[in-house]
N, C-alpha and C positions, 0 to 999 in steps of 0.2 A: 637640215632642223634635227638635231640626234633625238636617237626615241626613247623614253620614260623608261626603259628598260635599261640601255644601256648608257645613256648620260654621258656618251663620250669616251667611256673607258673601252667599247667594244671594235675603237680607232687604232688599238695598238695591241699583238699579242704580247709583248712583254709587261702589259700594264693591268694591275691587278683593281678589280671593284674594291669599294669601301669592304664590300662583303666577303672578300675573298674569293671572287670567280672573275675568269676569265671566258668572255664573252665569246671569243674568235674559235675559244675550245668546244663551248656550244652550240654555236652556231650550225659548226664542222660536225657535231653528235646529230644535230638536227638534219642534217642533209643524209645520214647513214638513215632517220627514221622515217625518211620519204623514200627510201632506194626500194626496188625489187626485194620479194623476200628471199631470203635463202635463210637452209636449214641442214645441219649436218649431225650424224649420231653414229656412235659408235660401240663395237661391244669389245671384248675382248681379243680378236680375230682380224677384226675389218673395221675399215672408215667408209659412209656413205653420204654423198653431196645429193643434194637438188637444190634447184634455183629457179623462181618463175622468171620466163623471158613477155617481154611484150614488145615483140618485132612487127613492124610495118608492113604492108602486102607488099609494096614493091621494095624492102629491104633486104639486101645479103646478110648471111649468117654473118660473116665477118665485122668486128665492132660493137656486136652485142652479147659477146663473152660474159657470163658472170661466175662461171667455173674455170682456175689457169689449175696448170699443173707447174708446180716447181721441181720437182724431182720425182721419179720411179715411186718413193715412198712416201710424197708429202704432196697432196692440191690444197685449193684454197678456193673459198667461196666466199663472195661480197657481196656488200652493198654498201652505196654511196655514187661518187664518182668516179666511171670506170678506167678513166685517164689518171687518176691519181693513184689508181690500185695498180696500173700497169708500170709505175715508177718502184713501186715498192716489192711487187712481183719481181721485176728484173733486179733488185736488191736479195732479194730473195734467193733468186737462179743462182747468183753469184757468190753468195756467201755459200750455198750447199755446195759448189762446185770448189772452194777454197778451204773447205773441212775436208774433202777428199783428198786434195793437193798436200794439204801440211799433215793429216792425220791417219788417210788410207784407210776413210772409215764414212760413210754417209752421216749427215749432219742428224741430229736427232730433233722432234719435232718443237721441243720446248726450247732448247737451242736456238733455233733459227725463228721464233718464233721471238726470245729476246731480241735478236738481233735488229729483226723489221720495226720490234717497238723503242729500240732505242734510236731509230732514224725517227720514228713519228715523235719520240717525247723531243727530240732536236729540234722540231718542226712549231715546238711551242713555247721555246723562250728567246727565239733569234728575230731580231727586229729586220724588219724585209722580207719576212716570207709568210704564209698562213700555213691552218695546220690541214694534212689531209683528211679529205671530207670523204673517209671511207672508213669500214669496219671491215675485220677478215675472221673468218671461222677457218681456221688451219688445221688440219688435221691430217693425219699418217700414221705408219708404222715403224720406230723405233730400229735400230739395227738388231736393239735384243730380242725383237718380238715383240714387243710392249706397243698399245694403239695410244695415240694422244689427241684429244680435238682442245684448243683452243681460241678465246675468242679476244681479239684485238680492239680498242676504239683510237679515235682520234686524239686522245690525252697520252697515248703511250703505254696505259693500262693493260694487263691481261690477266685474264682468269678461263681457269680448265674446267672442262663440263663431259659430261657423257652426252648430252645431245642439247641443241641449242639451236633459237632461229632469229634473224636479224632482219632489217627493214620495214616495209611499211606495214606487215600482216604478224610481227614481229610476237605481239601479245597473243595472239589469237593461236599463232603457232605453238607458242610455250606451254600453253594451257595444255592445247591437246597431246604435246610430248610428255609434259608431266602425268597426265591421266596416261599416257599408255605406253610410255619406256619402261623396261626391264632388262636389267641389269647382263641379266642370263638370256638376251634376246636371240634368236637363232641370225644364222646370217644371210639365210633366205628372210624371215622379216624384217630383219635389219634393213634390208633393199628396200623392201616395201616401205616402211615406217615413215619416211621424209615425202613419199609421194604422197599417203595417204594426209601428213601432216599437211602438203599442200593442196591436196584435194579440200580440205576440210576449210582452207584460208580463199582460195581460190572460187570453189564452188564447183559438182563432179562436169557440170554442163562446160566449163572454162578451158578445165585441164585433159590435154593433151599432148603429143608429142611433138607435137611444135611449139607450145607454150610454157616448157620446161625444159630444164638440162638437168641432168642425171651422169654424177660419176661414182668409181666404185674404186677402193685400195682396198683389196683383199689378202689374203695370207700368202700370196705369192709376191707381195709388194710391189704391184705392177700398177700404175694410177691408168684407171681405163674410161676417159670419155663415151657415152653411150650414142650408137647413133641414130637414125630414126627409127628404122624395123626394129632395134632394141628395146629402145622407149617404148613403142607402140607393143611390142609384147610384153613387157614389165606391167605397162598399163593395163592390161589384161587381166591382172591377176589381180587387181584390185577389187 
């Protein structure tokens, strides 16, 4: 039996409801809302990512990643279906290398985001496929030294931000960021801001080096995912 909400219009991605809605896209957005919290913030020099991890005691680290490197100067934090994310991450990595081969220059954050959004949008208008159930916070440093941070959603839309959060704790995290983010924030304070935001969402007792991942892209334009010791040292500064 069809749900009262969809009334059958959620059976095909290419079919609009009488209200002009694509229910399959809305369901994909709901998958993002139920994902683990991911946060990214930038200033004029650097970009910092932090994500919540929900590892089980017997689980190895592989397979639970929520932060990915696309190129030395670009990283991604995700919320939603990790399997869907990996397909788009691979596309982003290929597009990054194509740009180098064609133009002998690293791809800009905005251009890469647009390429990924083209793939996302294509999966909202073709029969036989479903939307990607994942959102990205794509951050990095352009070849000209400018930082960028973009949000994508399953519809293929994108928005630019100075700081943003996605996932299950997004509303609380965004409120914290709005109250504590400053455009002139220093690099050292920027490193701590996403973690402070996670701490506000998860609770101080639940945030430790095993329950989060953190990555930087600093002025050297090198993506760096922190190891356990580095995370522990950073958490001690909170």
